[in-house]
C-alpha positions in Angstrom: 77.0 82.0 35.8 76.6 85.4 37.4 79.0 87.9 38.9 78.4 88.1 42.7 77.2 91.3 44.3 79.9 93.8 45.1 82.1 93.0 48.0 83.5 96.4 48.8 85.9 95.4 51.7 87.5 92.8 49.4 87.7 95.3 46.5 89.1 97.9 48.9 91.8 95.4 50.0 92.7 94.5 46.4 92.9 98.2 45.5 95.0 99.1 48.6 97.5 96.2 48.1 97.8 96.7 44.4 98.4 100.4 44.8 101.0 99.8 47.4 102.9 97.7 44.9 102.2 99.8 41.8 105.5 101.6 41.9 107.5 98.4 41.9 105.2 96.9 39.3 105.7 99.8 36.9 109.5 99.4 37.2 109.3 95.6 36.4 109.2 94.0 33.0 106.1 91.9 33.7 102.4 92.5 32.8 100.9 90.3 35.5 102.5 90.9 39.0 102.0 88.6 41.9 101.1 90.7 45.0 103.1 90.0 48.2 102.0 86.6 49.7 101.4 88.2 53.1 98.4 90.1 51.8 95.1 89.5 53.6 93.5 87.6 50.7 96.4 85.2 50.4 96.1 83.1 47.2 92.8 84.7 46.4 94.5 88.0 45.6 94.3 88.6 41.9 97.5 89.5 40.1 98.3 93.2 39.8 97.6 94.8 36.5 96.5 98.4 35.8 93.1 97.2 34.6 92.7 95.0 37.7 93.6 97.9 39.9 91.2 100.3 38.1 88.5 97.7 38.3 89.0 97.2 42.1 88.9 101.0 42.7 85.7 101.4 40.6 84.1 98.5 42.4 85.1 99.7 45.9 84.0 103.3 45.1 80.6 102.0 43.8 79.9 100.1 47.0 81.6 102.6 49.4 78.6 102.5 51.8 79.6 98.9 52.6 83.1 99.9 53.8 84.1 100.4 57.4 84.5 104.1 58.3 88.3 103.6 58.3 88.2 102.1 54.8 85.8 104.7 53.5 88.1 107.5 54.8 91.1 105.8 53.2 89.6 105.2 49.8 90.2 108.7 48.3 93.8 108.4 49.6 94.3 105.1 47.7 93.0 106.8 44.5 95.3 109.8 45.1 98.3 107.4 45.7 97.5 105.7 42.4 97.4 109.0 40.6 100.7 110.2 42.1 102.5 107.0 41.1 100.9 107.1 37.6 102.2 110.7 37.2 105.6 109.8 38.4 105.9 106.9 35.9 103.7 108.2 33.1 105.5 106.5 30.2 105.8 103.1 32.0 102.1 103.3 33.1 101.0 104.1 29.6 103.1 101.3 28.1 101.8 98.7 30.6 98.2 99.9 30.1 98.5 99.5 26.4 100.0 96.0 26.7 97.2 95.0 29.0 94.6 96.6 26.7 95.8 94.3 23.9 95.9 91.3 26.3 92.3 92.0 27.4 91.2 92.3 23.8 92.9 89.0 23.0 90.9 87.3 25.8 87.7 89.0 24.6 88.3 88.0 21.0 88.7 84.3 22.2 85.4 84.5 24.0 83.6 86.0 21.0 85.1 83.2 18.9 83.6 80.7 21.3 80.3 82.5 21.3 80.1 82.4 17.5 80.9 78.6 17.4 78.9 77.4 20.3 76.6 80.1 21.7 74.6 77.8 24.0 77.7 76.6 25.7 79.2 80.0 26.6 76.2 82.4 26.8 75.8 81.8 30.5 79.4 82.9 31.2 78.8 86.3 29.6 78.6 88.3 32.9 82.0 87.0 33.9 83.7 87.1 30.5 82.6 90.6 29.8 85.0 91.7 32.5 87.7 91.6 29.8 85.8 94.1 27.8 85.1 96.3 30.9 88.8 96.3 31.7 89.6 97.3 28.1 87.1 100.1 28.6 88.8 101.3 31.8 92.2 101.1 30.2 91.0 103.0 27.1 89.7 105.7 29.5 92.9 106.0 31.4 95.0 106.0 28.2 92.8 108.6 26.5 94.7 110.1 23.5 97.6 107.8 24.2 95.5 104.8 22.9 96.7 104.4 19.2 94.1 104.6 16.4 94.9 101.0 15.4 94.0 99.8 18.9 90.8 101.8 18.9 89.9 100.3 15.5 90.5 96.8 16.9 88.1 97.5 19.8 85.5 98.8 17.4 85.8 95.7 15.2 85.3 93.5 18.3 82.3 95.5 19.3 80.8 95.2 15.8 81.2 91.4 16.1 79.4 91.4 19.5 76.5 93.6 18.4 74.5 90.9 16.5 75.1 88.4 19.2 73.8 90.5 22.1 70.2 90.8 23.1 69.8 94.2 24.8 68.4 94.0 28.3 69.2 94.4 32.0 72.6 95.4 33.4 74.5 92.2 33.9 76.4 93.3 37.1 75.5 94.7 40.5 73.3 97.8 39.9 75.7 100.0 41.9 78.2 99.8 39.0 75.8 101.4 36.5 77.1 104.9 37.3 80.7 103.8 36.4 79.5 101.9 33.3 76.6 103.9 31.7 74.6 102.3 29.0 75.4 104.9 26.3 79.1 104.0 26.3 79.0 100.5 27.9 76.1 99.0 26.0 77.8 95.6 26.1 77.0 95.4 29.9 73.3 95.7 29.2 72.0 92.5 27.8 72.8 88.9 27.3 74.2 86.7 24.5 71.6 85.2 22.2 72.0 81.4 22.5 
């Protein structure tokens, strides 16, 4: 299983719609928010989370050359809108980002458990499943010093579990994402599971 090449217009749409609902999302007591059903992607629209929004922004920015001129012009405004809403609701944003960080690590831990028990069965899913680790990375970046030491330690333990299972190699996603996920800090995107 491989992650498809970047689809900048879709990621732009996801980022725009998620950002438009970010204010309401931060005021609600849910971690996964269903975006308004009248969105252009319909049922294919992923649920809004901070990690999902950050991922969509990174993906749209990485493939910005594929956007229409209107979308390309609007992309910085979407990022600025995100930043304004985040600043206006800093405590709620940090709280949700931390909750999601732990949720992504739970999913990543489950995948690593499967990889240890039956590596041949799950190794091919690595490019898709590593998205949980990538979202945790984006959330850790956005939280910065607000990410508690215990949570950083948990992430380090999961990385230590992955290390002996990973054969270093090529970047597992679209090459245009390398700048956002450099090998020195995102080594877990450069290789494949040993099966």
